C-alpha positions as CSV (number, residue, x, y, z in Angstrom):
1,M,-165.3,108.4,41.8
2,A,-163.1,108.4,45.0
3,L,-160.2,106.3,46.1
4,A,-160.6,104.7,49.4
5,V,-158.1,105.2,52.2
6,L,-156.6,102.0,53.7
7,A,-156.6,101.6,57.4
8,L,-155.6,98.8,59.7
9,S,-158.7,97.7,61.5
10,G,-158.6,97.3,65.3
11,G,-160.4,95.4,67.9
12,H,-160.0,91.8,69.1
13,S,-162.6,89.5,70.4
14,D,-162.4,86.5,72.7
15,D,-164.6,84.7,70.2
16,P,-164.0,86.4,66.8
17,K,-166.5,85.9,64.0
18,T,-166.0,86.7,60.3
19,P,-168.4,89.5,59.3
20,A,-171.3,88.5,57.1
21,G,-170.7,89.0,53.3
22,L,-173.0,90.2,50.7
23,P,-175.4,87.7,48.9
24,G,-173.7,85.8,46.1
25,L,-170.2,86.8,47.3
26,P,-167.6,84.9,49.5
27,P,-167.3,86.1,53.1
28,P,-164.8,88.9,53.9
29,F,-161.1,87.9,54.4
30,F,-161.3,85.0,51.9
31,G,-158.9,85.9,49.1
32,V,-160.4,85.9,45.6
33,A,-157.8,87.8,43.6
34,V,-154.0,88.3,43.4
35,V,-152.3,91.6,42.8
36,G,-148.7,91.9,41.7
37,S,-146.4,91.0,38.9
38,G,-143.6,89.1,40.6
39,G,-142.8,91.8,43.2
40,R,-144.8,92.7,46.2
41,T,-147.8,90.4,46.2
42,E,-151.3,90.9,47.7
43,A,-154.2,88.5,48.0
44,V,-157.4,90.6,48.0
45,D,-160.9,89.5,49.1
46,A,-164.2,90.3,47.4
47,Y,-164.4,93.6,49.3
48,G,-161.0,95.0,48.5
49,N,-159.3,94.0,51.8
50,V,-155.8,92.6,51.8
51,V,-155.7,89.2,53.4
52,D,-152.1,88.2,52.4
53,L,-149.2,90.5,51.8
54,R,-145.7,89.3,50.9
55,E,-142.4,91.1,50.3
56,P,-140.4,91.3,48.2
57,G,-142.3,88.8,46.1
58,P,-144.9,86.0,46.2
59,A,-142.4,83.6,47.8
60,G,-141.3,86.2,50.4
61,E,-142.1,86.8,54.0
62,P,-145.7,87.4,54.9
63,L,-146.4,90.9,56.4
64,V,-150.1,89.9,56.5
65,A,-151.3,86.3,56.4
66,V,-154.9,85.6,57.4
67,S,-155.0,82.0,58.6
68,A,-156.5,79.6,56.1
69,K,-157.9,77.6,59.1
70,R,-159.6,80.7,60.4
71,Q,-161.0,81.4,57.0
72,R,-162.6,77.9,56.8
73,A,-163.9,78.2,60.4
74,G,-165.3,81.7,59.9
75,T,-163.4,83.1,62.9
76,V,-161.3,85.8,61.3
77,P,-161.0,89.0,63.3
78,E,-160.8,92.3,61.4
79,S,-157.4,93.0,62.9
80,D,-155.9,90.1,61.0
81,A,-156.3,91.8,57.6
82,I,-155.8,95.3,56.1
83,V,-159.4,96.4,56.0
84,V,-160.6,99.0,53.5
85,R,-162.9,101.6,55.0
86,V,-164.5,104.4,52.9
87,Q,-166.0,107.7,54.1
88,L,-169.5,108.4,53.0
89,G,-171.5,111.6,52.9
90,G,-172.1,112.8,56.4
91,G,-168.7,111.6,57.5
92,R,-169.6,107.9,58.3
93,T,-166.7,105.5,57.7
94,V,-167.6,101.9,56.8
95,P,-166.1,98.7,55.4
96,L,-167.1,97.6,51.9
97,W,-169.0,94.6,53.1
98,E,-171.7,97.0,54.3
99,A,-172.2,98.3,50.8
100,D,-175.3,97.7,48.8
101,S,-173.2,96.0,46.1
102,V,-169.6,95.3,45.3
103,R,-167.9,94.2,42.1
104,Q,-164.4,93.9,41.0
105,R,-162.4,94.0,37.7
106,Y,-158.8,94.1,36.6
107,L,-157.6,96.8,34.4
108,R,-157.4,95.2,30.9
109,G,-154.2,93.3,30.4
110,T,-152.8,94.0,33.9
111,N,-152.8,92.7,37.5
112,T,-154.1,96.0,38.8
113,L,-157.4,95.4,40.6
114,L,-160.4,97.7,41.0
115,T,-163.0,97.1,43.7
116,I,-166.2,99.2,43.1
117,A,-168.7,99.6,45.9
118,R,-172.1,101.3,45.8
119,F,-173.8,102.8,48.9
120,G,-177.1,104.0,47.6
121,N,-176.2,106.8,45.2
122,E,-172.6,107.0,46.3
123,R,-169.8,105.1,44.5
124,R,-166.3,104.3,45.9
125,V,-163.4,102.7,44.0
126,V,-160.4,101.0,45.6
127,V,-157.3,100.5,43.4
128,R,-154.8,97.8,44.3
129,R,-151.4,97.6,42.5
130,G,-148.6,95.2,43.2
131,G,-145.3,96.7,44.3
132,G,-142.2,96.7,42.1
133,S,-144.1,95.4,39.0
134,G,-143.3,98.3,36.7
135,G,-146.9,99.3,36.5
136,E,-149.7,98.5,34.0
137,R,-147.5,99.2,31.0
138,A,-145.0,96.5,32.1
139,D,-147.8,94.0,32.4
140,R,-149.2,94.8,29.0
141,R,-145.7,94.7,27.4
142,W,-145.1,91.3,29.0
143,L,-148.5,90.0,27.9
144,A,-147.9,91.2,24.3
145,R,-145.0,88.7,24.1
146,A,-147.3,85.7,24.4
147,R,-147.8,83.3,21.5
148,P,-151.4,83.8,20.5
149,L,-154.0,81.1,20.3
150,G,-154.7,79.9,16.8
151,L,-157.4,81.1,14.5
152,G,-160.9,80.1,15.6
153,A,-160.3,80.5,19.3
154,P,-163.4,82.1,20.7
155,R,-163.3,85.3,22.8
156,W,-163.8,83.5,26.1
157,A,-160.8,81.3,25.3
158,R,-158.6,84.3,24.6
159,Q,-159.7,86.0,27.8
160,M,-159.0,82.9,29.9
161,Y,-155.6,82.5,28.2
162,R,-154.5,86.1,28.9
163,R,-155.8,86.1,32.5
164,S,-154.1,82.8,33.2
165,L,-150.8,84.1,32.0
166,L,-151.1,87.1,34.2
167,V,-151.8,84.9,37.2
168,L,-148.6,83.0,36.5
169,R,-146.8,86.3,36.2
170,A,-148.2,87.4,39.6
171,L,-147.3,84.1,41.4
172,T,-143.7,83.7,40.0
173,D,-141.1,85.6,42.0
174,R,-139.0,87.7,39.6
175,R,-136.0,87.7,42.0
176,T,-135.6,83.9,42.5
177,W,-138.1,82.5,39.9
178,A,-139.8,80.5,42.6
179,A,-143.4,79.8,41.3
180,V,-145.7,79.5,44.3
181,A,-149.0,77.6,44.3
182,G,-151.1,80.6,45.6
183,A,-151.1,83.8,47.5
184,R,-152.4,82.3,50.7
185,D,-151.2,81.1,54.1
186,G,-150.0,77.6,53.6
187,W,-150.0,77.8,49.8
188,A,-147.3,80.4,49.2
189,Y,-144.7,77.6,48.7
190,V,-143.2,75.8,45.8
191,W,-144.6,72.4,45.0
192,P,-142.3,70.9,42.3
193,R,-145.2,69.5,40.2
194,D,-147.1,72.8,40.4
195,A,-144.1,74.9,39.5
196,A,-143.1,72.5,36.8
197,A,-146.6,72.8,35.2
198,V,-146.1,76.6,35.4
199,A,-142.8,76.3,33.5
200,I,-144.4,74.0,30.8
201,A,-147.2,76.5,30.4
202,L,-144.9,79.5,30.1
203,A,-142.8,77.6,27.5
204,A,-146.0,76.7,25.5
205,A,-147.1,80.3,25.5
206,G,-143.7,81.6,24.2
207,F,-142.1,82.6,27.4
208,Q,-139.0,80.4,27.1
209,P,-136.6,82.5,29.1
210,E,-139.0,82.6,32.1
211,A,-139.7,78.9,31.8
212,R,-135.9,78.2,31.9
213,R,-135.5,80.3,35.0
214,V,-138.3,78.5,36.8
215,V,-136.7,75.2,35.9
216,R,-133.3,76.3,37.2
217,F,-134.9,77.1,40.6
218,L,-136.5,73.6,40.6
219,A,-133.2,72.0,39.6
220,G,-131.6,73.4,42.8
221,L,-134.1,71.7,45.1
222,D,-133.5,68.5,47.0
223,L,-136.6,66.8,45.8
224,S,-136.2,63.9,48.2
225,A,-136.4,66.2,51.2
226,A,-140.0,67.3,51.2
227,A,-143.2,67.9,49.2
228,R,-142.9,71.7,49.2
229,F,-140.2,74.4,49.5
230,D,-139.9,78.0,50.5
231,G,-138.7,80.9,48.3
232,T,-135.0,80.1,49.2
233,G,-135.3,76.5,48.2
234,A,-135.4,75.2,51.8
235,P,-137.7,72.2,52.4
236,I,-140.9,72.8,54.4
237,P,-141.3,70.1,57.1
238,G,-144.5,68.2,57.6
239,R,-145.0,66.5,54.2
240,G,-142.7,63.9,52.8
241,A,-141.3,63.8,49.2
242,Q,-143.8,62.9,46.6
243,G,-143.3,60.2,43.9
244,D,-143.9,62.4,40.9
245,A,-141.6,65.3,41.7
246,A,-138.5,64.4,39.7
247,G,-140.5,63.4,36.7
248,W,-142.3,66.8,36.6
249,V,-139.0,68.7,36.9
250,E,-137.6,66.7,34.0
251,A,-140.7,67.3,31.9
252,A,-140.4,71.0,32.5
253,A,-136.8,71.0,31.5
254,R,-137.7,69.3,28.2
255,A,-140.5,71.8,27.6
256,A,-138.1,74.7,28.2
257,G,-135.5,73.3,25.8
258,M,-133.2,72.2,28.6
259,L,-133.1,68.5,27.9
260,R,-130.8,67.0,30.5
261,G,-130.9,63.3,29.5
262,G,-132.4,62.2,32.8
263,A,-132.3,63.6,36.3
264,S,-130.5,60.5,37.6
265,A,-128.6,57.5,36.4
266,A,-130.9,55.3,38.5
267,P,-134.8,55.0,38.5
268,W,-136.5,57.6,40.8
269,R,-138.2,56.0,43.7
270,W,-142.0,56.4,43.2
271,R,-143.3,53.4,45.1
272,G,-144.3,53.9,48.7
273,R,-144.5,57.7,48.3
274,A,-147.5,60.1,48.5
275,D,-149.0,61.3,45.2
276,Y,-150.7,64.6,44.3
277,Q,-153.5,63.9,46.9
278,E,-150.8,64.2,49.6
279,G,-152.0,61.4,51.8
280,E,-150.3,58.2,52.8
281,G,-147.6,56.6,50.8
282,G,-148.5,54.0,48.2
283,D,-148.1,52.8,44.7
284,Y,-150.0,55.4,42.8
285,L,-150.9,55.9,39.1
286,G,-149.7,59.5,38.8
287,N,-146.3,58.7,40.3
288,A,-145.9,55.7,38.1
289,I,-146.7,57.7,35.0
290,A,-144.2,60.4,35.9
291,S,-141.4,58.3,37.1
292,P,-139.7,57.3,33.8
293,F,-139.1,61.0,33.0
294,A,-137.0,61.2,36.1
295,W,-134.3,58.9,34.8
296,A,-134.8,57.7,31.2
297,K,-133.1,59.5,28.3
298,T,-136.3,58.8,26.4
299,P,-139.7,57.6,27.5
300,P,-139.7,53.8,28.2
301,H,-141.3,52.8,24.9
302,G,-138.1,54.0,23.3
303,E,-135.9,51.9,25.5
304,R,-137.2,48.4,25.0
305,R,-134.0,46.7,26.1
306,S,-133.7,48.7,29.3
307,T,-134.3,46.5,32.4
308,P,-135.7,49.4,34.5
309,A,-138.0,50.4,31.6
310,R,-139.2,46.9,31.1
311,R,-140.0,46.6,34.8
312,W,-141.8,49.9,34.7
313,R,-144.0,48.8,31.7
314,E,-144.7,45.6,33.6
315,S,-145.8,47.6,36.7
316,L,-148.5,49.4,34.7
317,A,-150.4,46.1,34.4
318,A,-151.4,46.5,38.1
319,F,-153.1,49.8,37.2
320,T,-155.0,48.6,34.1
321,T,-158.6,47.4,34.2
322,A,-161.3,47.0,31.6
323,R,-162.8,50.3,32.8
324,G,-159.5,52.2,32.7
325,L,-156.6,53.2,34.9
326,I,-157.0,53.0,38.6
327,R,-155.3,55.1,41.3
328,T,-153.6,52.4,43.4
329,A,-151.8,49.4,41.9
330,G,-153.7,46.2,42.3
331,D,-156.7,47.8,44.0
332,P,-159.7,48.3,41.7
333,S,-161.7,49.7,44.7
334,S,-159.4,52.8,44.6
335,G,-161.3,53.8,41.4
336,L,-160.3,55.5,38.2
337,D,-157.9,58.4,38.6
338,S,-157.7,61.6,36.5
339,T,-153.9,61.4,36.5
340,A,-154.3,58.9,33.7
341,A,-154.3,62.1,31.6
342,W,-150.6,62.6,32.4
343,A,-149.8,59.7,30.2
344,V,-150.9,61.8,27.2
345,R,-149.5,65.2,28.4
346,P,-146.9,65.8,29.6
347,F,-145.5,62.3,30.0
348,T,-146.4,61.0,26.6
349,Q,-146.9,57.2,26.6
350,P,-148.7,56.2,23.4
351,P,-149.3,52.5,24.5
352,L,-151.5,53.9,27.3
353,F,-153.6,56.1,25.1
354,P,-156.6,53.6,24.8
355,A,-156.7,53.1,28.5
356,V,-156.4,56.9,29.1
357,R,-159.3,57.5,26.8
358,R,-161.5,55.0,28.5
359,T,-160.6,56.5,31.9
360,L,-161.2,60.1,31.1
361,L,-164.4,59.7,29.0
362,R,-165.9,57.7,31.9
363,L,-164.9,60.3,34.5
364,V,-166.4,63.0,32.3
365,A,-169.6,61.1,31.6
366,H,-170.2,60.4,35.3
367,R,-169.2,63.7,36.9
368,E,-171.7,65.0,39.3
369,S,-171.1,68.7,39.2
370,R,-171.4,71.3,36.4
371,F,-168.2,72.9,37.7
372,G,-165.7,70.1,37.0
373,L,-164.2,66.8,38.1
374,L,-163.1,65.3,41.3
375,P,-159.5,64.2,41.3
376,S,-160.4,60.5,41.3
377,E,-163.5,58.3,41.2
378,H,-163.5,57.3,44.9
379,W,-162.2,60.6,46.2
380,H,-162.7,61.0,49.9
381,G,-162.2,64.7,50.1
382,G,-165.9,65.8,49.7
383,I,-168.0,66.5,46.7
384,D,-166.5,69.9,45.6
385,P,-164.8,69.7,42.2
386,W,-161.2,70.7,41.6
387,T,-160.1,72.9,38.7
388,A,-156.7,71.4,38.2
389,P,-157.8,67.8,37.4
390,T,-160.6,69.3,35.2
391,A,-158.0,71.4,33.2
392,W,-155.4,68.6,32.9
393,S,-158.1,66.2,31.7
394,A,-159.2,68.7,29.1
395,W,-155.5,69.1,28.0
396,A,-155.1,65.4,27.5
397,L,-158.5,64.9,25.7
398,A,-157.6,67.8,23.3
399,A,-154.3,66.1,22.6
400,L,-155.9,62.7,22.0
401,A,-158.3,64.4,19.6
402,R,-155.5,65.9,17.6
403,K,-153.6,62.6,17.4
404,E,-156.7,60.4,16.6
405,S,-157.0,59.2,13.0
406,D,-160.6,58.1,13.5
407,P,-162.8,61.2,13.0
408,R,-165.6,59.9,15.3
409,R,-163.2,59.3,18.1
410,A,-161.5,62.6,17.5
411,H,-164.8,64.4,17.7
412,A,-165.8,62.6,20.9
413,D,-162.5,63.5,22.5
414,R,-162.6,67.1,21.5
415,R,-166.2,67.4,22.6
416,A,-165.3,66.0,26.0
417,A,-162.4,68.5,26.3
418,L,-164.7,71.4,25.4
419,S,-167.3,70.3,28.0
420,L,-164.6,70.4,30.7
421,M,-163.5,73.8,29.5
422,A,-167.1,74.9,29.9
423,D,-167.0,73.6,33.5
424,L,-163.9,75.7,34.1
425,R,-165.6,78.8,32.8
426,R,-168.5,78.2,35.3
427,A,-166.0,77.5,38.1
428,A,-164.0,80.7,37.4
429,T,-164.8,83.8,39.5
430,P,-166.2,86.9,37.8
431,L,-162.6,88.1,37.5
432,G,-161.8,85.0,35.5
433,L,-159.7,83.4,38.2
434,L,-159.7,79.6,38.9
435,P,-160.0,78.5,42.6
436,E,-158.4,75.3,43.7
437,R,-161.9,74.0,44.2
438,V,-165.4,75.3,44.2
439,D,-168.7,74.5,45.9
440,A,-170.4,71.7,43.9
441,R,-173.8,73.4,44.0
442,T,-173.0,77.2,43.9
443,G,-169.7,77.3,42.1
444,L,-168.4,79.8,44.8
445,P,-164.7,79.3,45.7
446,T,-164.0,77.1,48.7
447,S,-160.2,77.2,48.6
448,T,-157.2,79.1,47.3
449,T,-158.0,81.6,44.5
450,P,-156.3,81.7,42.1
451,L,-154.3,78.5,42.0
452,A,-151.3,78.6,39.7
453,W,-151.5,74.9,38.9
454,S,-155.0,75.3,37.5
455,H,-154.2,78.3,35.4
456,A,-151.1,76.5,34.0
457,F,-153.2,73.6,32.8
458,A,-155.9,76.0,31.4
459,I,-153.2,77.6,29.3
460,L,-152.0,74.2,28.0
461,A,-155.5,73.0,27.3
462,L,-156.3,76.1,25.3
463,N,-153.1,75.9,23.3
464,E,-154.0,72.2,22.5
465,L,-157.5,73.1,21.5
466,W,-156.5,76.1,19.3
467,P,-152.8,75.7,18.4
468,D,-151.1,78.6,16.8
469,V,-149.7,76.4,14.1
470,P,-152.4,75.2,11.6
471,L,-153.1,71.5,12.0
472,L,-152.6,69.6,8.7
473,G,-153.5,66.1,10.0
474,P,-153.0,63.7,13.0
475,T,-149.5,63.9,14.5
């Protein structure tokens, strides 16, 4: 077993073309793994090459950043990445995409990645470790602090749970506690809703101190300035503020035990703003569901005399149809939206539970891929399923099952949640990482891998399905 020597590849082309990958694997220079534990962070492709390198943490400056646009176009020159080349018998030096086979695995309980390549009878192993992480022992000590899943959780669930926690550790900057969406050009930013979900997941898993630190970073942002922020908290231009941001930050504060009694004395402006799909502004379901948490001391159903709360409840009628909850107020053609799940978790609104159940069960029953859900019924972004909506829908359905007093409904809800978790397992890479989205037919990653948001919801869904505290009855 030999350790490969890293070398910066050379050579430019007027018309660069990404080298061909091996059958069944993504092409070179497409990140499929993250290495690091809150310090120096690397995104690594399926062949051990570094395609994104940031110092001094995941929200830091990029020393290497392969363009996401070039990745999609298949025009990445070798000089854009740190390419691993190994020396074979006879002195020939080759990249790993010329191997007969390549596989990867993490050292158990760590974010240290091994890439194993076979060239005939010869074997080469590349080891990637994140900088400033304290090594494998520190990863394992950190993971040992996690609240375990409850009795009965299957082996696959425990593996997904541990790997998801390690992903959050890798993508959360331990200097500033900025939790970035992913280790990729264009994704190494803080989206308030994504980072808030990370904080909620860390709190649920027993990492309350870390959750509070993430919330403190979020509390320092000017949420009305932009949709995303860099590691210093500065807004990134190009995308306007989104209508759910303040609600998510408040929900994270509550989960972390930092109840602030409302982020503002006045209702948060959610109308006319973009939602999680980051398109044009409008009156969207997810923003409407999140908005009360941005200002109310308690959810609206607990403030029946409040004029803003009453108006908010009245506004929900525009999203309610016989089929379920639609994405755009007053527009049934916008279709059912998976953010209906947010009215169960984390923005608990019991009056909406029946409509949420109808919405999610219909979306689950009519999904067209074995790898998960699309964000909404009339999604215009292609046919590839997204792992975050799949996971947050599983979280909500698992919660509905626990709260339901009718055994038949509870069984149906839990069965639907487990079917979505099975989709997530199929969508996960061999390393157990969740891409933002995957090819609807092959399940291969088509976007950022791993995505912190998806892993946060996976943690929450698993905790809801197999709670550490024994369940005595509906709550």
